[in-house]
DRENPA-3360 file (N, C-alpha, C; in nm, 2 decimals, always signed):
BEGIN
1 = XXXXXXXX = -0.23/-1.60/-3.16/-0.32/-1.60/-3.04/-0.26/-1.52/-2.93 ~ -0.14/-1.56/-2.89/-0.08/-1.50/-2.77/-0.04/-1.35/-2.79 ~ +0.01/-1.33/-2.92/+0.02/-1.19/-2.97/-0.09/-1.10/-2.95 ~ -0.19/-1.14/-3.00/-0.31/-1.07/-3.00/-0.38/-1.03/-2.86 ~ -0.34/-1.13/-2.75/-0.39/-1.10/-2.63/-0.29/-1.00/-2.58 ~ -0.14/-1.03/-2.59/-0.05/-0.92/-2.54/-0.09/-0.79/-2.61 ~ -0.11/-0.78/-2.72/-0.17/-0.64/-2.79/-0.28/-0.59/-2.72 ~ -0.37/-0.69/-2.68/-0.50/-0.64/-2.61/-0.48/-0.57/-2.49;
9 = XXXXXXXX = -0.38/-0.65/-2.42/-0.35/-0.60/-2.26/-0.27/-0.47/-2.29 ~ -0.16/-0.47/-2.37/-0.05/-0.37/-2.40/-0.14/-0.22/-2.43 ~ -0.26/-0.23/-2.49/-0.34/-0.12/-2.50/-0.37/-0.02/-2.38 ~ -0.37/-0.10/-2.27/-0.41/-0.02/-2.16/-0.30/+0.04/-2.08 ~ -0.16/+0.07/-2.14/-0.06/+0.14/-2.10/-0.10/+0.27/-2.15 ~ -0.19/+0.30/-2.24/-0.24/+0.44/-2.25/-0.32/+0.49/-2.16 ~ -0.31/+0.61/-2.09/-0.39/+0.66/-2.01/-0.54/+0.66/-2.07 ~ -0.58/+0.69/-2.20/-0.71/+0.69/-2.22/-0.78/+0.57/-2.23;
17 = XXXXXXXX = -0.70/+0.47/-2.25/-0.75/+0.31/-2.25/-0.78/+0.27/-2.11 ~ -0.66/+0.32/-2.01/-0.67/+0.26/-1.88/-0.78/+0.32/-1.80 ~ -0.81/+0.45/-1.81/-0.92/+0.53/-1.74/-1.04/+0.47/-1.71 ~ -1.12/+0.40/-1.82/-1.23/+0.33/-1.79/-1.20/+0.19/-1.72 ~ -1.09/+0.13/-1.75/-1.07/+0.00/-1.67/-1.04/+0.04/-1.53 ~ -0.98/+0.14/-1.51/-0.95/+0.19/-1.35/-1.07/+0.19/-1.28 ~ -1.17/+0.26/-1.37/-1.29/+0.27/-1.30/-1.37/+0.15/-1.25 ~ -1.37/+0.05/-1.34/-1.41/-0.09/-1.31/-1.35/-0.15/-1.21;
25 = XXXXXXXX = -1.22/-0.15/-1.19/-1.16/-0.21/-1.10/-1.17/-0.12/-0.97 ~ -1.18/-0.01/-0.96/-1.21/+0.05/-0.85/-1.35/+0.02/-0.78 ~ -1.43/+0.00/-0.88/-1.59/-0.02/-0.82/-1.58/-0.16/-0.76 ~ -1.51/-0.27/-0.82/-1.51/-0.39/-0.75/-1.42/-0.41/-0.64 ~ -1.33/-0.34/-0.64/-1.23/-0.33/-0.53/-1.31/-0.27/-0.40 ~ -1.37/-0.18/-0.43/-1.47/-0.08/-0.33/-1.56/-0.20/-0.27 ~ -1.62/-0.26/-0.35/-1.74/-0.36/-0.30/-1.66/-0.46/-0.23 ~ -1.56/-0.51/-0.25/-1.48/-0.62/-0.18/-1.41/-0.59/-0.05;
33 = XXXXXXXX = -1.37/-0.45/-0.07/-1.32/-0.38/+0.07/-1.41/-0.38/+0.17 ~ -1.54/-0.34/+0.13/-1.65/-0.33/+0.22/-1.71/-0.44/+0.31 ~ -1.71/-0.55/+0.22/-1.76/-0.69/+0.25/-1.65/-0.77/+0.35 ~ -1.53/-0.75/+0.31/-1.42/-0.82/+0.38/-1.40/-0.75/+0.49 ~ -1.39/-0.61/+0.51/-1.36/-0.53/+0.60/-1.47/-0.54/+0.71 ~ -1.59/-0.56/+0.68/-1.70/-0.57/+0.78/-1.70/-0.72/+0.84 ~ -1.67/-0.83/+0.76/-1.65/-0.96/+0.79/-1.52/-0.97/+0.90 ~ -1.42/-0.90/+0.83/-1.27/-0.91/+0.90/-1.30/-0.83/+1.05;
41 = XXXXXXXX = -1.36/-0.72/+1.05/-1.36/-0.67/+1.20/-1.44/-0.73/+1.27 ~ -1.54/-0.79/+1.23/-1.63/-0.88/+1.34/-1.56/-0.99/+1.37 ~ -1.50/-1.06/+1.30/-1.39/-1.18/+1.35/-1.30/-1.13/+1.43 ~ -1.24/-1.01/+1.41/-1.13/-0.96/+1.48/-1.18/-0.92/+1.65 ~ -1.29/-0.86/+1.65/-1.33/-0.82/+1.77/-1.44/-0.92/+1.86 ~ -1.49/-1.00/+1.79/-1.62/-1.09/+1.86/-1.60/-1.24/+1.82 ~ -1.50/-1.27/+1.75/-1.50/-1.43/+1.71/-1.36/-1.49/+1.77 ~ -1.25/-1.41/+1.73/-1.13/-1.45/+1.76/-1.11/-1.47/+1.90;
49 = XXXXXXXX = -1.04/-1.57/+1.96/-1.03/-1.62/+2.09/-0.94/-1.50/+2.15 ~ -0.96/-1.48/+2.28/-0.87/-1.39/+2.37/-0.71/-1.47/+2.38 ~ -0.60/-1.39/+2.37/-0.48/-1.43/+2.37/-0.44/-1.46/+2.50 ~ -0.38/-1.59/+2.52/-0.35/-1.62/+2.67/-0.25/-1.53/+2.75 ~ -0.16/-1.46/+2.65/-0.06/-1.39/+2.70/-0.09/-1.24/+2.72 ~ -0.15/-1.18/+2.60/-0.19/-1.05/+2.59/-0.31/-1.01/+2.61 ~ -0.41/-1.12/+2.63/-0.54/-1.06/+2.67/-0.63/-1.02/+2.56 ~ -0.71/-0.91/+2.57/-0.80/-0.86/+2.47/-0.72/-0.75/+2.41;
57 = XXXXXXXX = -0.60/-0.71/+2.43/-0.52/-0.59/+2.37/-0.45/-0.63/+2.26 ~ -0.45/-0.76/+2.25/-0.37/-0.81/+2.10/-0.45/-0.78/+1.98 ~ -0.59/-0.78/+2.00/-0.67/-0.75/+1.88/-0.63/-0.65/+1.77 ~ -0.53/-0.55/+1.83/-0.52/-0.45/+1.74/-0.42/-0.49/+1.65 ~ -0.38/-0.63/+1.66/-0.27/-0.67/+1.56/-0.36/-0.69/+1.41 ~ -0.49/-0.73/+1.44/-0.55/-0.75/+1.30/-0.57/-0.62/+1.20 ~ -0.54/-0.50/+1.26/-0.53/-0.39/+1.20/-0.36/-0.34/+1.18 ~ -0.30/-0.38/+1.28/-0.16/-0.33/+1.28/-0.08/-0.40/+1.17;
65 = XXXXXXXX = -0.09/-0.53/+1.18/-0.01/-0.62/+1.09/-0.04/-0.60/+0.95 ~ -0.16/-0.62/+0.91/-0.19/-0.59/+0.77/-0.15/-0.46/+0.70 ~ -0.16/-0.35/+0.80/-0.13/-0.22/+0.77/+0.04/-0.21/+0.75 ~ +0.09/-0.28/+0.83/+0.25/-0.28/+0.82/+0.27/-0.37/+0.70 ~ +0.24/-0.48/+0.66/+0.26/-0.55/+0.54/+0.24/-0.48/+0.42 ~ +0.12/-0.40/+0.41/+0.08/-0.33/+0.29/+0.16/-0.22/+0.28 ~ +0.22/-0.14/+0.39/+0.31/-0.03/+0.38/+0.43/-0.06/+0.32 ~ +0.51/-0.20/+0.31/+0.61/-0.25/+0.24/+0.58/-0.30/+0.13;
73 = XXXXXXXX = +0.46/-0.35/+0.10/+0.42/-0.41/-0.04/+0.41/-0.30/-0.14 ~ +0.33/-0.20/-0.08/+0.29/-0.09/-0.17/+0.41/-0.01/-0.22 ~ +0.51/+0.01/-0.11/+0.64/+0.07/-0.17/+0.70/+0.01/-0.25 ~ +0.70/-0.13/-0.24/+0.77/-0.21/-0.37/+0.72/-0.17/-0.49 ~ +0.58/-0.18/-0.51/+0.51/-0.17/-0.63/+0.53/-0.04/-0.69 ~ +0.51/+0.05/-0.58/+0.55/+0.20/-0.62/+0.68/+0.23/-0.70 ~ +0.79/+0.18/-0.63/+0.91/+0.18/-0.67/+0.91/+0.10/-0.81 ~ +0.83/-0.01/-0.84/+0.85/-0.08/-0.95/+0.76/+0.00/-1.06;
81 = XXXXXXXX = +0.67/+0.07/-1.04/+0.59/+0.16/-1.14/+0.69/+0.27/-1.18 ~ +0.76/+0.33/-1.09/+0.85/+0.45/-1.09/+0.97/+0.42/-1.17 ~ +1.02/+0.29/-1.15/+1.14/+0.23/-1.23/+1.10/+0.23/-1.38 ~ +0.98/+0.15/-1.39/+0.93/+0.13/-1.54/+0.91/+0.26/-1.61 ~ +0.85/+0.37/-1.53/+0.83/+0.51/-1.59/+0.97/+0.57/-1.62 ~ +1.06/+0.56/-1.55/+1.18/+0.62/-1.57/+1.27/+0.57/-1.66 ~ +1.27/+0.44/-1.69/+1.34/+0.34/-1.79/+1.27/+0.37/-1.93 ~ +1.14/+0.34/-1.94/+1.09/+0.33/-2.06/+0.98/+0.46/-2.09;
89 = XXXXXXXX = +1.00/+0.59/-2.01/+0.93/+0.71/-2.01/+0.80/+0.68/-2.04 ~ +0.73/+0.57/-1.98/+0.58/+0.57/-2.01/+0.52/+0.64/-1.89 ~ +0.42/+0.74/-1.96/+0.33/+0.80/-1.84/+0.25/+0.75/-1.74 ~ +0.18/+0.66/-1.78/+0.09/+0.58/-1.72/+0.16/+0.51/-1.58 ~ +0.30/+0.46/-1.61/+0.37/+0.42/-1.49/+0.40/+0.51/-1.38 ~ +0.44/+0.64/-1.43/+0.46/+0.72/-1.32/+0.35/+0.78/-1.24 ~ +0.23/+0.77/-1.34/+0.11/+0.82/-1.27/+0.05/+0.70/-1.16 ~ +0.09/+0.59/-1.20/+0.05/+0.49/-1.09/+0.14/+0.50/-0.97;
97 = XXXXXXXX = +0.27/+0.53/-1.00/+0.34/+0.55/-0.87/+0.32/+0.66/-0.78 ~ +0.25/+0.77/-0.84/+0.20/+0.89/-0.78/+0.10/+0.86/-0.70 ~ +0.00/+0.76/-0.75/-0.12/+0.73/-0.72/-0.13/+0.65/-0.60 ~ -0.01/+0.56/-0.59/+0.00/+0.46/-0.47/+0.06/+0.52/-0.36 ~ +0.15/+0.64/-0.36/+0.22/+0.70/-0.26/+0.14/+0.73/-0.14 ~ +0.02/+0.81/-0.15/-0.06/+0.86/-0.04/-0.11/+0.73/+0.05 ~ -0.16/+0.63/-0.04/-0.20/+0.50/+0.05/-0.10/+0.45/+0.13 ~ +0.05/+0.44/+0.05/+0.14/+0.37/+0.12/+0.17/+0.44/+0.25;
105 = XXXXXXXX = +0.17/+0.59/+0.25/+0.19/+0.65/+0.36/+0.09/+0.64/+0.47 ~ -0.04/+0.62/+0.43/-0.14/+0.62/+0.52/-0.12/+0.47/+0.60 ~ -0.08/+0.37/+0.51/-0.07/+0.22/+0.56/+0.06/+0.24/+0.66 ~ +0.15/+0.30/+0.64/+0.30/+0.32/+0.73/+0.25/+0.40/+0.84 ~ +0.17/+0.50/+0.83/+0.13/+0.58/+0.98/+0.03/+0.51/+1.06 ~ -0.07/+0.41/+0.99/-0.13/+0.33/+1.06/-0.05/+0.22/+1.15 ~ +0.03/+0.16/+1.09/+0.11/+0.07/+1.14/+0.21/+0.13/+1.26 ~ +0.24/+0.23/+1.26/+0.31/+0.31/+1.36/+0.21/+0.35/+1.47;
113 = XXXXXXXX = +0.09/+0.40/+1.43/+0.00/+0.45/+1.54/-0.04/+0.35/+1.61 ~ -0.09/+0.24/+1.53/-0.15/+0.10/+1.62/-0.04/+0.04/+1.70 ~ +0.06/+0.05/+1.64/+0.18/-0.02/+1.72/+0.21/+0.05/+1.82 ~ +0.21/+0.18/+1.84/+0.22/+0.26/+1.97/+0.11/+0.22/+2.06 ~ -0.01/+0.18/+2.03/-0.11/+0.14/+2.11/-0.10/+0.00/+2.18 ~ -0.05/-0.08/+2.07/-0.02/-0.21/+2.10/+0.11/-0.21/+2.21 ~ +0.20/-0.14/+2.18/+0.34/-0.13/+2.27/+0.31/-0.09/+2.39 ~ +0.24/+0.02/+2.42/+0.21/+0.08/+2.56/+0.18/-0.05/+2.67;
121 = XXXXXXXX = +0.07/-0.12/+2.65/+0.04/-0.21/+2.76/+0.14/-0.33/+2.74 ~ +0.21/-0.36/+2.62/+0.30/-0.49/+2.63/+0.44/-0.45/+2.67 ~ +0.48/-0.31/+2.64/+0.61/-0.28/+2.66/+0.64/-0.19/+2.77 ~ +0.51/-0.11/+2.79/+0.52/+0.00/+2.90/+0.56/+0.12/+2.85 ~ +0.56/+0.14/+2.71/+0.60/+0.25/+2.65/+0.53/+0.28/+2.52 ~ +0.52/+0.40/+2.48/+0.45/+0.43/+2.35/+0.55/+0.39/+2.23 ~ +0.68/+0.44/+2.26/+0.77/+0.43/+2.14/+0.91/+0.38/+2.19 ~ +0.96/+0.32/+2.13/+1.13/+0.29/+2.15/+1.20/+0.30/+2.02;
129 = XXXXXXXX = +1.33/+0.34/+2.03/+1.40/+0.34/+1.90/+1.44/+0.19/+1.87 ~ +1.35/+0.10/+1.86/+1.37/-0.03/+1.81/+1.41/-0.02/+1.67 ~ +1.47/-0.15/+1.61/+1.51/-0.14/+1.47/+1.38/-0.14/+1.35 ~ +1.31/-0.25/+1.43/+1.18/-0.26/+1.31/+1.08/-0.10/+1.35 ~ +1.08/-0.05/+1.46/+1.01/+0.06/+1.44/+1.05/+0.19/+1.38 ~ +1.21/+0.20/+1.41/+1.26/+0.29/+1.35/+1.28/+0.30/+1.18 ~ +1.30/+0.16/+1.14/+1.29/+0.15/+1.00/+1.15/+0.18/+0.93 ~ +1.04/+0.14/+1.00/+0.92/+0.17/+0.97/+0.89/+0.30/+0.95;
137 = XXXXXXXX = +0.93/+0.39/+1.07/+0.92/+0.54/+1.05/+1.00/+0.60/+0.94 ~ +1.14/+0.52/+0.92/+1.20/+0.59/+0.77/+1.13/+0.57/+0.65 ~ +1.03/+0.45/+0.64/+0.96/+0.43/+0.53/+0.85/+0.53/+0.53 ~ +0.79/+0.56/+0.64/+0.69/+0.66/+0.65/+0.74/+0.79/+0.57 ~ +0.86/+0.82/+0.63/+0.92/+0.94/+0.59/+0.95/+0.96/+0.41 ~ +1.00/+0.82/+0.38/+1.01/+0.82/+0.25/+0.90/+0.83/+0.15 ~ +0.80/+0.79/+0.22/+0.66/+0.82/+0.14/+0.63/+0.97/+0.13 ~ +0.65/+1.02/+0.26/+0.63/+1.16/+0.26/+0.72/+1.25/+0.15;
145 = XXXXXXXX = +0.87/+1.21/+0.16/+0.95/+1.26/+0.08/+0.92/+1.25/-0.08 ~ +0.85/+1.13/-0.10/+0.84/+1.10/-0.23/+0.71/+1.20/-0.27 ~ +0.62/+1.23/-0.20/+0.49/+1.30/-0.23/+0.55/+1.44/-0.23 ~ +0.64/+1.49/-0.16/+0.68/+1.63/-0.13/+0.76/+1.67/-0.24 ~ +0.85/+1.59/-0.27/+0.94/+1.61/-0.39/+0.87/+1.62/-0.53 ~ +0.76/+1.53/-0.56/+0.69/+1.55/-0.68/+0.60/+1.68/-0.66 ~ +0.56/+1.72/-0.55/+0.47/+1.84/-0.54/+0.55/+1.97/-0.54 ~ +0.69/+1.94/-0.52/+0.77/+2.09/-0.53/+0.82/+2.08/-0.67;
153 = XXXXXXXX = +0.80/+2.01/-0.76/+0.85/+2.03/-0.91/+0.73/+2.06/-0.99 ~ +0.73/+2.18/-1.07/+0.61/+2.21/-1.15/+0.60/+2.11/-1.26 ~ +0.73/+2.08/-1.32/+0.72/+2.01/-1.46/+0.68/+1.85/-1.42 ~ +0.56/+1.80/-1.46/+0.54/+1.66/-1.43/+0.66/+1.54/-1.45 ~ +0.67/+1.57/-1.57/+0.81/+1.47/-1.62/+0.92/+1.48/-1.52 ~ +0.97/+1.61/-1.49/+1.08/+1.62/-1.40/+1.06/+1.57/-1.26 ~ +0.92/+1.58/-1.22/+0.88/+1.56/-1.08/+0.88/+1.41/-1.09 ~ +0.84/+1.35/-1.22/+0.82/+1.18/-1.22/+0.98/+1.11/-1.19;
161 = XXXXXXXX = +1.09/+1.17/-1.26/+1.19/+1.13/-1.25/+1.27/+1.15/-1.13 ~ +1.25/+1.29/-1.07/+1.32/+1.29/-0.94/+1.26/+1.20/-0.84 ~ +1.13/+1.19/-0.83/+1.05/+1.09/-0.75/+1.09/+0.94/-0.77 ~ +1.10/+0.91/-0.91/+1.15/+0.76/-0.93/+1.29/+0.72/-0.87 ~ +1.41/+0.83/-0.88/+1.53/+0.81/-0.83/+1.50/+0.77/-0.66 ~ +1.43/+0.87/-0.60/+1.42/+0.86/-0.44/+1.35/+0.73/-0.41 ~ +1.24/+0.69/-0.49/+1.18/+0.57/-0.46/+1.26/+0.44/-0.48 ~ +1.33/+0.45/-0.57/+1.43/+0.33/-0.61/+1.54/+0.31/-0.52;
169 = XXXXXXXX = +1.60/+0.40/-0.48/+1.70/+0.42/-0.36/+1.63/+0.37/-0.23 ~ +1.50/+0.41/-0.21/+1.44/+0.38/-0.07/+1.40/+0.22/-0.05 ~ +1.40/+0.16/-0.16/+1.37/+0.02/-0.17/+1.47/-0.05/-0.08 ~ +1.59/-0.03/-0.02/+1.67/-0.09/+0.03/+1.62/-0.10/+0.16 ~ +1.53/-0.01/+0.21/+1.48/+0.00/+0.34/+1.39/-0.11/+0.36 ~ +1.32/-0.18/+0.26/+1.24/-0.29/+0.29/+1.30/-0.40/+0.33 ~ +1.39/-0.47/+0.29/+1.44/-0.58/+0.36/+1.51/-0.54/+0.50 ~ +1.53/-0.44/+0.52/+1.58/-0.39/+0.65/+1.47/-0.40/+0.75;
177 = XXXXXXXX = +1.34/-0.36/+0.71/+1.22/-0.36/+0.79/+1.22/-0.51/+0.82 ~ +1.18/-0.60/+0.72/+1.14/-0.72/+0.72/+1.23/-0.80/+0.81 ~ +1.38/-0.80/+0.79/+1.46/-0.89/+0.85/+1.52/-0.82/+0.98 ~ +1.46/-0.70/+1.04/+1.52/-0.63/+1.16/+1.51/-0.70/+1.28 ~ +1.41/-0.77/+1.31/+1.40/-0.86/+1.42/+1.48/-0.99/+1.42 ~ +1.56/-1.02/+1.31/+1.66/-1.12/+1.30/+1.80/-1.08/+1.31 ~ +1.79/-0.96/+1.24/+1.94/-0.89/+1.25/+1.98/-0.82/+1.38 ~ +1.89/-0.78/+1.46/+1.93/-0.71/+1.57/+1.84/-0.76/+1.68;
185 = XXXXXXXX = +1.88/-0.74/+1.80/+1.81/-0.77/+1.92/+1.70/-0.64/+1.96 ~ +1.55/-0.68/+1.93/+1.46/-0.59/+1.95/+1.34/-0.62/+2.02 ~ +1.29/-0.53/+2.07/+1.14/-0.57/+2.15/+1.04/-0.63/+2.06 ~ +1.04/-0.58/+1.93/+0.94/-0.64/+1.84/+0.96/-0.78/+1.83 ~ +0.85/-0.83/+1.85/+0.82/-0.99/+1.85/+0.85/-1.01/+1.70 ~ +0.91/-1.16/+1.68/+0.92/-1.21/+1.55/+0.81/-1.25/+1.47 ~ +0.83/-1.30/+1.36/+0.69/-1.33/+1.26/+0.64/-1.45/+1.31 ~ +0.48/-1.43/+1.33/+0.42/-1.55/+1.35/+0.37/-1.64/+1.27;
193 = XXXXXXXX = +0.35/-1.58/+1.15/+0.32/-1.63/+1.03/+0.43/-1.65/+0.93 ~ +0.47/-1.78/+0.89/+0.59/-1.79/+0.82/+0.57/-1.83/+0.68 ~ +0.64/-1.80/+0.60/+0.62/-1.86/+0.46/+0.65/-2.01/+0.43 ~ +0.76/-2.04/+0.52/+0.82/-2.18/+0.48/+0.79/-2.29/+0.59 ~ +0.70/-2.24/+0.69/+0.67/-2.32/+0.79/+0.54/-2.29/+0.87 ~ +0.52/-2.36/+0.98/+0.39/-2.37/+1.02/+0.39/-2.24/+1.12 ~ +0.25/-2.19/+1.13/+0.23/-2.04/+1.20/+0.21/-2.08/+1.33 ~ +0.25/-2.01/+1.44/+0.23/-2.01/+1.57/+0.10/-1.96/+1.62;
201 = XXXXXXXX = +0.02/-1.90/+1.52/-0.11/-1.86/+1.55/-0.22/-1.97/+1.58 ~ -0.32/-1.94/+1.65/-0.44/-2.02/+1.65/-0.52/-2.01/+1.52 ~ -0.59/-2.11/+1.48/-0.64/-2.10/+1.33/-0.74/-1.98/+1.33 ~ -0.81/-1.97/+1.43/-0.93/-1.86/+1.39/-0.84/-1.71/+1.39 ~ -0.76/-1.71/+1.44/-0.65/-1.58/+1.44/-0.59/-1.56/+1.32 ~ -0.55/-1.66/+1.27/-0.46/-1.67/+1.17/-0.55/-1.65/+1.03 ~ -0.68/-1.70/+1.02/-0.77/-1.69/+0.91/-0.81/-1.54/+0.93 ~ -0.84/-1.48/+1.03/-0.89/-1.35/+1.05/-0.79/-1.25/+1.02;
209 = XXXXXXXX = -0.67/-1.28/+1.04/-0.55/-1.19/+0.99/-0.54/-1.22/+0.83 ~ -0.54/-1.32/+0.78/-0.55/-1.31/+0.63/-0.66/-1.24/+0.58 ~ -0.78/-1.27/+0.61/-0.87/-1.18/+0.58/-0.88/-1.03/+0.57 ~ -0.82/-1.01/+0.69/-0.83/-0.84/+0.72/-0.69/-0.81/+0.60 ~ -0.58/-0.90/+0.58/-0.49/-0.85/+0.51/-0.54/-0.83/+0.34 ~ -0.64/-0.91/+0.30/-0.70/-0.90/+0.17/-0.79/-0.79/+0.18 ~ -0.87/-0.75/+0.28/-0.94/-0.63/+0.27/-0.86/-0.51/+0.27 ~ -0.73/-0.51/+0.34/-0.63/-0.41/+0.33/-0.61/-0.38/+0.18;
217 = XXXXXXXX = -0.56/-0.49/+0.11/-0.51/-0.51/-0.03/-0.61/-0.47/-0.12 ~ -0.74/-0.50/-0.09/-0.86/-0.45/-0.18/-0.88/-0.30/-0.16 ~ -0.87/-0.24/-0.04/-0.87/-0.09/+0.00/-0.77/-0.02/-0.08 ~ -0.64/-0.09/-0.08/-0.54/-0.02/-0.15/-0.55/+0.02/-0.29 ~ -0.60/-0.12/-0.38/-0.62/-0.11/-0.51/-0.72/+0.00/-0.54 ~ -0.84/-0.01/-0.44/-0.95/+0.08/-0.47/-0.90/+0.25/-0.48 ~ -0.83/+0.26/-0.38/-0.78/+0.40/-0.34/-0.69/+0.44/-0.46 ~ -0.60/+0.35/-0.50/-0.49/+0.39/-0.61/-0.58/+0.40/-0.74;
225 = XXXXXXXX = -0.67/+0.33/-0.77/-0.76/+0.34/-0.89/-0.83/+0.47/-0.89 ~ -0.88/+0.49/-0.78/-0.96/+0.64/-0.78/-0.86/+0.73/-0.79 ~ -0.76/+0.74/-0.73/-0.64/+0.84/-0.73/-0.58/+0.85/-0.89 ~ -0.55/+0.75/-0.93/-0.48/+0.74/-1.07/-0.59/+0.81/-1.18 ~ -0.71/+0.79/-1.14/-0.81/+0.86/-1.24/-0.81/+0.99/-1.24 ~ -0.78/+1.04/-1.11/-0.80/+1.19/-1.11/-0.67/+1.23/-1.16 ~ -0.54/+1.18/-1.17/-0.42/+1.23/-1.20/-0.42/+1.21/-1.37 ~ -0.50/+1.10/-1.39/-0.51/+1.09/-1.55/-0.58/+1.22/-1.60;
233 = XXXXXXXX = -0.70/+1.27/-1.54/-0.75/+1.37/-1.58/-0.70/+1.50/-1.57 ~ -0.63/+1.49/-1.46/-0.55/+1.66/-1.46/-0.43/+1.65/-1.54 ~ -0.35/+1.54/-1.58/-0.23/+1.55/-1.65/-0.29/+1.56/-1.81 ~ -0.40/+1.49/-1.83/-0.47/+1.49/-1.99/-0.55/+1.58/-2.01 ~ -0.57/+1.68/-1.92/-0.69/+1.78/-1.94/-0.70/+1.84/-2.07 ~ -0.58/+1.87/-2.14/-0.58/+1.94/-2.26/-0.61/+1.84/-2.39 ~ -0.62/+1.71/-2.35/-0.63/+1.62/-2.48/-0.78/+1.61/-2.54 ~ -0.80/+1.56/-2.64/-0.93/+1.55/-2.69/-1.04/+1.46/-2.60;
241 = XXXXXXXX = -0.98/+1.35/-2.59/-1.07/+1.24/-2.53/-1.10/+1.29/-2.39 ~ -1.04/+1.39/-2.29/-1.09/+1.41/-2.16/-1.19/+1.53/-2.19 ~ -1.15/+1.63/-2.30/-1.24/+1.72/-2.32/-1.39/+1.68/-2.36 ~ -1.38/+1.55/-2.44/-1.52/+1.51/-2.48/-1.58/+1.46/-2.38 ~ -1.50/+1.39/-2.26/-1.57/+1.33/-2.16/-1.63/+1.45/-2.05 ~ -1.56/+1.56/-2.06/-1.60/+1.66/-2.00/-1.76/+1.72/-2.04 ~ -1.76/+1.73/-2.15/-1.87/+1.79/-2.22/-1.98/+1.70/-2.23 ~ -1.94/+1.56/-2.24/-2.05/+1.45/-2.22/-2.10/+1.43/-2.07;
249 = XXX = -2.01/+1.48/-1.97/-2.05/+1.47/-1.83/-2.00/+1.34/-1.78 ~ -1.90/+1.26/-1.85/-1.87/+1.14/-1.78/-1.74/+1.14/-1.70 ~ -1.68/+1.26/-1.68/-1.54/+1.26/-1.62/-1.57/+1.26/-1.48;
% end
């Protein structure tokens, strides 16, 4: 029984089998994103109480923090897919890594951009070479480097291998970002949501933050599924199953 289930799931490692599944995941993720984002933004700007220290300006954290979290999480997942593709030479794994990179870069950009808008009223400056900010900027450049490196190599296989090496090496930056506020004296505040202890956030703020995080997560899944479907069609365009889909108008 367990072997048959494993075989059923293993078949999705094939781009042809994963393509329709990715379409279904995209649909549900898009719906979840729309619902949670609408509810989360309403709670962020109209329900969550005003912070007694930072006033109304703190509300940008409901976008800034989930984007920062996702920028790190997506990179780890992207590097994981890239490593699997490099070790086992699986086509779909490398495609997934390529599909995740643009969304990860977007999340890193949003984190940096919103952080600047948050930092101006709180710190009196748009940017400082703070350990947390600098390491997040490096993450953004790692994403851009991964995308640029793959785009500069015509052979997809060679591009996947080169990108995988860069992605794997860049993983070392993730713990630096996460622990930077503990390792160095920085302007950036420490974590208010702790895995092993109580959060210092008010309950409504906390629930709103978590809701927005799930919304960003769903958005990341939706965009990755949409993009990987495009990559599959591009790379598999000469295969029979893609040509049949094109003839039937299903691609």
